C-alpha atoms as an extended CHARMM CRD file, in Angstrom:
* protein
*
       101  EXT
         1         1  MET       CA            -30.3790000000      -38.1600000000       -2.8770000000  PROA      1               0.0000000000
         2         2  GLY       CA            -29.4730000000      -35.0310000000       -0.9280000000  PROA      2               0.0000000000
         3         3  LEU       CA            -25.8640000000      -36.1710000000       -0.4460000000  PROA      3               0.0000000000
         4         4  GLU       CA            -25.4330000000      -36.5210000000       -4.1920000000  PROA      4               0.0000000000
         5         5  LEU       CA            -25.9930000000      -32.7810000000       -4.5920000000  PROA      5               0.0000000000
         6         6  LEU       CA            -23.8010000000      -31.7590000000       -1.6410000000  PROA      6               0.0000000000
         7         7  LEU       CA            -20.4610000000      -32.1500000000       -3.4020000000  PROA      7               0.0000000000
         8         8  PRO       CA            -21.3610000000      -30.0840000000       -6.5230000000  PROA      8               0.0000000000
         9         9  VAL       CA            -22.9100000000      -27.3730000000       -4.3420000000  PROA      9               0.0000000000
        10        10  MET       CA            -19.7880000000      -27.2340000000       -2.1580000000  PROA      10              0.0000000000
        11        11  ILE       CA            -17.5490000000      -27.0090000000       -5.2520000000  PROA      11              0.0000000000
        12        12  LEU       CA            -19.6770000000      -24.1610000000       -6.6790000000  PROA      12              0.0000000000
        13        13  ALA       CA            -19.5390000000      -22.3390000000       -3.3280000000  PROA      13              0.0000000000
        14        14  LEU       CA            -15.7470000000      -22.7120000000       -3.2090000000  PROA      14              0.0000000000
        15        15  ILE       CA            -15.4020000000      -21.3770000000       -6.7600000000  PROA      15              0.0000000000
        16        16  ALA       CA            -17.6180000000      -18.3780000000       -5.9090000000  PROA      16              0.0000000000
        17        17  LEU       CA            -15.5520000000      -17.5710000000       -2.8030000000  PROA      17              0.0000000000
        18        18  MET       CA            -12.3250000000      -17.8150000000       -4.7950000000  PROA      18              0.0000000000
        19        19  PHE       CA            -13.7390000000      -15.4730000000       -7.4530000000  PROA      19              0.0000000000
        20        20  PHE       CA            -14.8300000000      -12.8340000000       -4.9310000000  PROA      20              0.0000000000
        21        21  GLN       CA            -11.4760000000      -12.9780000000       -3.1270000000  PROA      21              0.0000000000
        22        22  SER       CA             -9.5190000000      -12.5770000000       -6.3320000000  PROA      22              0.0000000000
        23        23  SER       CA            -11.6750000000       -9.6100000000       -7.4280000000  PROA      23              0.0000000000
        24        24  LYS       CA            -10.9980000000       -7.8870000000       -4.0750000000  PROA      24              0.0000000000
        25        25  GLN       CA             -7.2800000000       -8.5200000000       -4.4880000000  PROA      25              0.0000000000
        26        26  ARG       CA             -7.3200000000       -7.1330000000       -8.0630000000  PROA      26              0.0000000000
        27        27  LYS       CA             -9.0900000000       -3.9900000000       -6.9090000000  PROA      27              0.0000000000
        28        28  ALA       CA             -6.5920000000       -3.4740000000       -4.0640000000  PROA      28              0.0000000000
        29        29  MET       CA             -3.7020000000       -3.9380000000       -6.4960000000  PROA      29              0.0000000000
        30        30  LYS       CA             -5.2380000000       -1.4940000000       -8.9850000000  PROA      30              0.0000000000
        31        31  ASP       CA             -5.7000000000        1.1270000000       -6.2250000000  PROA      31              0.0000000000
        32        32  LEU       CA             -2.0630000000        0.6910000000       -5.1190000000  PROA      32              0.0000000000
        33        33  GLN       CA             -0.7890000000        1.0950000000       -8.6770000000  PROA      33              0.0000000000
        34        34  GLU       CA             -2.8890000000        4.2510000000       -9.2000000000  PROA      34              0.0000000000
        35        35  MET       CA             -1.5280000000        5.7380000000       -5.9780000000  PROA      35              0.0000000000
        36        36  GLN       CA              2.0650000000        4.8980000000       -7.0140000000  PROA      36              0.0000000000
        37        37  ALA       CA              1.4630000000        6.5030000000      -10.4330000000  PROA      37              0.0000000000
        38        38  SER       CA              0.0510000000        9.6840000000       -8.8790000000  PROA      38              0.0000000000
        39        39  LEU       CA              3.0470000000       10.4230000000       -6.6350000000  PROA      39              0.0000000000
        40        40  ALA       CA              4.3140000000       13.9790000000       -6.9050000000  PROA      40              0.0000000000
        41        41  VAL       CA              7.1790000000       16.0600000000       -5.4960000000  PROA      41              0.0000000000
        42        42  GLY       CA              6.5540000000       16.9410000000       -1.8570000000  PROA      42              0.0000000000
        43        43  ASP       CA              4.4210000000       13.8800000000       -1.0270000000  PROA      43              0.0000000000
        44        44  GLN       CA              5.1240000000       12.1490000000        2.2760000000  PROA      44              0.0000000000
        45        45  VAL       CA              5.3740000000        8.4020000000        1.6640000000  PROA      45              0.0000000000
        46        46  LEU       CA              5.9600000000        5.1310000000        3.4630000000  PROA      46              0.0000000000
        47        47  THR       CA              7.9550000000        2.3700000000        1.7490000000  PROA      47              0.0000000000
        48        48  THR       CA              7.3790000000       -1.3630000000        2.0450000000  PROA      48              0.0000000000
        49        49  SER       CA             10.3970000000       -1.5130000000        4.3340000000  PROA      49              0.0000000000
        50        50  GLY       CA              8.8400000000        1.0080000000        6.7330000000  PROA      50              0.0000000000
        51        51  LEU       CA             10.9250000000        4.0350000000        5.7050000000  PROA      51              0.0000000000
        52        52  HSD       CA              9.2100000000        7.4430000000        5.9960000000  PROA      52              0.0000000000
        53        53  ALA       CA             10.4000000000        9.8850000000        3.3470000000  PROA      53              0.0000000000
        54        54  THR       CA              9.5470000000       12.8740000000        1.1750000000  PROA      54              0.0000000000
        55        55  VAL       CA              9.4200000000       12.6490000000       -2.6360000000  PROA      55              0.0000000000
        56        56  VAL       CA             12.0700000000       15.0160000000       -4.0530000000  PROA      56              0.0000000000
        57        57  SER       CA             11.9350000000       14.0770000000       -7.7380000000  PROA      57              0.0000000000
        58        58  VAL       CA              9.8470000000       11.7950000000       -9.9180000000  PROA      58              0.0000000000
        59        59  ALA       CA             10.9340000000        9.7650000000      -12.9500000000  PROA      59              0.0000000000
        60        60  GLU       CA              8.9850000000        7.2450000000      -14.9800000000  PROA      60              0.0000000000
        61        61  GLU       CA             10.0830000000        4.1590000000      -13.0060000000  PROA      61              0.0000000000
        62        62  SER       CA             11.8560000000        5.6250000000       -9.9810000000  PROA      62              0.0000000000
        63        63  LEU       CA             11.6870000000        8.2870000000       -7.3000000000  PROA      63              0.0000000000
        64        64  VAL       CA             14.2860000000       10.1950000000       -5.3480000000  PROA      64              0.0000000000
        65        65  LEU       CA             13.3140000000       10.2100000000       -1.6830000000  PROA      65              0.0000000000
        66        66  GLU       CA             14.7000000000       12.4840000000        1.0440000000  PROA      66              0.0000000000
        67        67  ILE       CA             14.9540000000       10.3390000000        4.1640000000  PROA      67              0.0000000000
        68        68  ALA       CA             16.6700000000       12.9920000000        6.3210000000  PROA      68              0.0000000000
        69        69  PRO       CA             17.6310000000       16.6280000000        5.6630000000  PROA      69              0.0000000000
        70        70  GLY       CA             20.1690000000       16.4740000000        2.8090000000  PROA      70              0.0000000000
        71        71  VAL       CA             20.0730000000       12.6560000000        2.5160000000  PROA      71              0.0000000000
        72        72  ARG       CA             18.5270000000       11.5480000000       -0.8070000000  PROA      72              0.0000000000
        73        73  THR       CA             18.2040000000        8.0510000000       -2.1630000000  PROA      73              0.0000000000
        74        74  GLN       CA             16.7430000000        6.6180000000       -5.3560000000  PROA      74              0.0000000000
        75        75  TRP       CA             13.9430000000        4.0430000000       -5.1170000000  PROA      75              0.0000000000
        76        76  ASP       CA             11.7630000000        2.0840000000       -7.5060000000  PROA      76              0.0000000000
        77        77  ARG       CA              8.1680000000        3.3460000000       -7.5450000000  PROA      77              0.0000000000
        78        78  ARG       CA              6.8340000000       -0.0800000000       -6.6640000000  PROA      78              0.0000000000
        79        79  VAL       CA              8.2830000000        0.0550000000       -3.1240000000  PROA      79              0.0000000000
        80        80  ILE       CA              5.9070000000        2.8440000000       -2.0650000000  PROA      80              0.0000000000
        81        81  ARG       CA              3.2770000000        1.2440000000        0.1760000000  PROA      81              0.0000000000
        82        82  GLU       CA              1.2150000000        4.3330000000        1.0150000000  PROA      82              0.0000000000
        83        83  LYS       CA              1.0360000000        8.0890000000        0.7220000000  PROA      83              0.0000000000
        84        84  LEU       CA              0.8790000000        9.7560000000        4.1170000000  PROA      84              0.0000000000
        85        85  ASP       CA             -1.2630000000       12.7210000000        5.0540000000  PROA      85              0.0000000000
        86        86  PRO       CA              0.5980000000       16.0550000000        5.0720000000  PROA      86              0.0000000000
        87        87  GLY       CA              0.1430000000       16.3610000000        8.8420000000  PROA      87              0.0000000000
        88        88  THR       CA              1.7250000000       12.9380000000        9.4960000000  PROA      88              0.0000000000
        89        89  SER       CA              5.3870000000       13.0340000000       10.3750000000  PROA      89              0.0000000000
        90        90  PRO       CA              7.7540000000       10.1080000000       10.9790000000  PROA      90              0.0000000000
        91        91  GLY       CA              7.3200000000        8.6800000000       14.4680000000  PROA      91              0.0000000000
        92        92  SER       CA              3.9120000000       10.2290000000       15.0520000000  PROA      92              0.0000000000
        93        93  ALA       CA              1.9960000000        6.9750000000       15.0650000000  PROA      93              0.0000000000
        94        94  ALA       CA             -1.1710000000        6.7640000000       17.1350000000  PROA      94              0.0000000000
        95        95  GLY       CA             -0.5360000000        6.2210000000       20.8080000000  PROA      95              0.0000000000
        96        96  THR       CA              2.9990000000        7.6590000000       20.8120000000  PROA      96              0.0000000000
        97        97  ASP       CA              2.1650000000       11.2310000000       21.7900000000  PROA      97              0.0000000000
        98        98  GLY       CA              3.7520000000       10.8770000000       25.2220000000  PROA      98              0.0000000000
        99        99  ALA       CA              0.5030000000       11.4410000000       27.1070000000  PROA      99              0.0000000000
       100       100  GLY       CA              0.3360000000        9.6920000000       30.4320000000  PROA      100             0.0000000000
       101       101  SER       CA              4.0790000000        9.3300000000       30.8300000000  PROA      101             0.0000000000
């Protein structure tokens, strides 16, 4: 009699896990879209391709990014993966400060 209940309980557990995972994913997507919508001139950003840049101008669907002094390119807003802290500069990832060398 216990085995007859095992399959329905396992199915319900699987459905619950799928629901919780999808709600986490929706929240992460919403947070990403809010960050992309809040981008402003002067923000330091990282694109999905790993490019560090500074936002120079903002349009409804696109951004102009300065990737080097005087080098500006136009990008879709959706390629921005994260907004970097003002103190973070390209190439200053943790562990690359040259200490110990």
